[in-house]
N, C-alpha and C positions, 0 to 999 in steps of 0.2 A: 614327697622330696624327690624320690627317684625319678617321677614324671618331669619335674621341673629341670633336674640336672639333664636328663636326656634332651630336653628341649633347648637349653643353652648351649648344649654341645652341638646341636644343629647349626646355630649361630658362629660357633668358633670354628667349626670344621671347614667353613667356606671362607676364613680369612689367612693370611699368610702367617706363617710363625715368627717373622722378623719383626724387632721393634722399629725399625727404620724402613719407611716406604718410599721407595726410590721415585725420582721425577724421571718420567720417560721422554725420550728424545724428541717425540712430539708433543709434551706436555707445555701447558701455557697457562698463565694467571690472569683472571679478569678481577679489576678492582671494582667493588661494588659498596659504596659509602665507606669506604676505607677497610673493608673486609676483602682479603684475598680468597678468590675462589678458584681451585684448580680444574683444569679440564685438559682432556686429550683430543686433539683434532687429527683425524686420520681418514684418508682417502679423498675421493672425489664424486660427484654426483648429488642427488637429493639428499638432504639433511636427515640424519638419523640420530636423535637424541637418546641417550642410555642413562638412565637414573637407577642406581643401585639401592639397596634396602638399608635400614638403619643398622649400624655397626660395620657396613661393608665400605668399599672404596670402588673407583674406577676400575681397579684391577680385577674385580668380579666379572667384568666384561671380556677379558682378555681371549677366552676360548672361542669368543664369537666374532670379535672385531676383524680378524684375518678374512673371514668369510664375508661379513657385513660390508667391510671397506673396499670391496672388489666392485661393488655396486652403488653403495652410498658414503656419502661423507659423515662418517661417525663422530659425534661429540658425546664423549663419554666424561662426566662430571663427579668430582668428589663433593658429596653433600656438604653444606656448610657444618663445621665442626668435625669433619671426618677427613681422615688420611692427611692430604698435603692442603686443605682447605682451612682458613681460619674459622675460630668460633665466632658466631654472630650472636651478639648481646649475651655475654659471658655470664651477666648477673639474672638472666632470664632461663630458668630450668623447664619452662614450658616450650618444648620443642614445637616450632610452629611451621607446619607444611605449607600453610598459606603464604607465609613470608619468604619460605624457600621458592614457591612458586613465582614469587615476585622477583626474586634473585634470577631465576632462570629466564624470565621474560626479558629482563635487562641484558641478560648474556646473549639471547637470540637477537635482540635488537643490536646490541653491540657487533655482533658477526654478520648482521643484516640477512637472518636467515627466516624465510617463510615457506609455507607449504611444507611443514616438519613432520616427518615420522617419529615415532618415539616408542621406547619399550621401558617400563619402569616396574621394579620389583617391591613388593611391601610398601615401604613409606615412600619409595619413588613412584609407585603406582598411585598412591594417595595423592602425591604432588600432580600427576598427570591429570587426575580428576578436577583439582583446582585449575590448571592450566587450561583445561578444555572447557571448564565452564566460563572462566574469564575471558578467553580468546579463541571462541569455537571456530572461527574461521582460519586460524593459523595452522591447524594440523590436519593431515591426510589419514594416516593410518596409525593406529595406537595398539600396543599390547600391553595389558596389566598382569602381573603375575603376584598372587596373593595381595592383591590391592585391597585397601580399606574403604568402604564407603561411610562407614562409622566403625568404631571401635566397640565390638561385642562385649557382653557379660564375660563371656568365656576368656577372651583376651586379657581382661583386667584381672579376672581371678587367677590366670597363670602368672601374671607379673606380680600380683599381691603374694602369691604363695611362696614368692623368693624370700619374703622376710626382711629385706632392705636392699639398698643400692649396691652394696659390697658384693652381692652374689653376681652382678653384672660386670664386675671389674675384669675378670678374666676374657669376657667377650669384646672388651674395648681396649685391650692392652696394647695392640699393634700400633694405635694412634698416637701413643707417646704420653707420659705423665699426666700433663695438664687436661687432655682431650679424654683420656681414660676415665678420670674422675668425672669429668663434666657429663660425658656420654652415658656413664652408668647411672649417674643422678637423674639425667634427664629421661632416660628409658623407664627408670623407677617411677617417674611422675605419670607415666602413661597410665599406671593402675586407677588413677581418679581423675583423668582428665575433665575439664569442663569447657570452658572457653575455646581450648585448642581442639576439642573434638570435632573432626570432621562429620558433617552431617548433610550426605548427599541425597535428598529426598527424590522421589520420582520426577518432579517438576524441575528440578536442577538438571538431573540426568538427561532428561528430555530434550535440554537445549544443545546437547552435544552433537556435533556434525560429522566427527570423524568416523572412519570405518574401525570398528572396535573389537578386539579379541580378549576376551576374559579368560585367563588361564589359572586354574585352581586344582590343587591336589585334593583328592577326595578325602584325605585325611588331615588336612591342614588344621592345627590345633588353634591357630591365631584368627584364621578366617573361616568360620563354620559355611558349610555349603549353601546354606540359605542365602548367605550375603553374595555369593557369587551369582546365584540365581536372580536375586533382586538387581543386582547389577545388570546383568544381562537383559531383564526384561525393561529396565528404566531407560537404557541407552538405545536410541531408535534402530541404528544400524550395527548390531553387534552379533558376535558368535560367542560361544560358550565352550572351553575345551577343558573337561575335567580329567585329570591326569591320575590313573590308578596308582595308589601308594605314593603320591607325588611329594607329600609333605608341604611345607610352606612355601618354598622356593625351588621347585622341580628343576628349573634350567642349571641350577648349580650342581647337580647330581651328574657326576660325569658319564653314567650310563644312560642317561636321558639327553644328553647334549645333541648328538647326532639327530635325534629326531626333532628336537626343539629348532636346530638350525633348519631343517628341511621345512618344517611347517611355518616358522616365522619369516623365512624368505619368501615362500609362496605368498603368505598373507600381505607382507609389505611390498611386495612387488605388483600387487593389485590383481592376482590370479583368482582370487575369491570374488565372485560376481556379487553386487550389491543386491539386497532383498528389495522385492518390489512393495 
């Protein structure tokens, strides 16, 4: 129980303490089949898509947008059911990353954005795997942080050890009462996902064309190191950055942000040469 409490606090520490999430001056809404999806559109240049982790919001990227938007047009999205975005299919607690990928494709089509760069954390990283398998020609450079190619036994055991969805209510409280309940229940369902379970086998990963940087904490409890290595080996033009004591989402650690800005900007700017 002590281990579980610490892991949940990692989620909570990255969220704002307010129960109301404000709409940014550059915040906009995209209507997807009656579901409102919130995104923030900042800067000019090549598009850079920013996808946060489960329980997070587009606000997670605020430490980076000021730097990124000097060179890129950043599109930071509130995941469906999170923050200022509507819940998609309220009666379905199997949170579907593939369905979210389809929403992102519709948003990119709406904005007429191609040759996209992207960064995704945790579930946002999983969504980027779907996006790049579905539309490999659309993406240039991609960074995933704690992304899943499948949900490991360790991940399921950590979630199951919570003993029920109510253990996750504090992690989702910033999203408001309705979303708080929904997200806590949906995350609890990850302990035994079946049809919703991503399964990016080597043959699927091999179809990815983007330059790819796999970022993983060496002590990530949700994504064992072997998964990051599998991802790196499976994606043809990829690099692996293992962060010492990085945890699940090291980019959210204030002590690490300066280094992440430097490396991510180098990578996204194409300064890392392609492999032969």
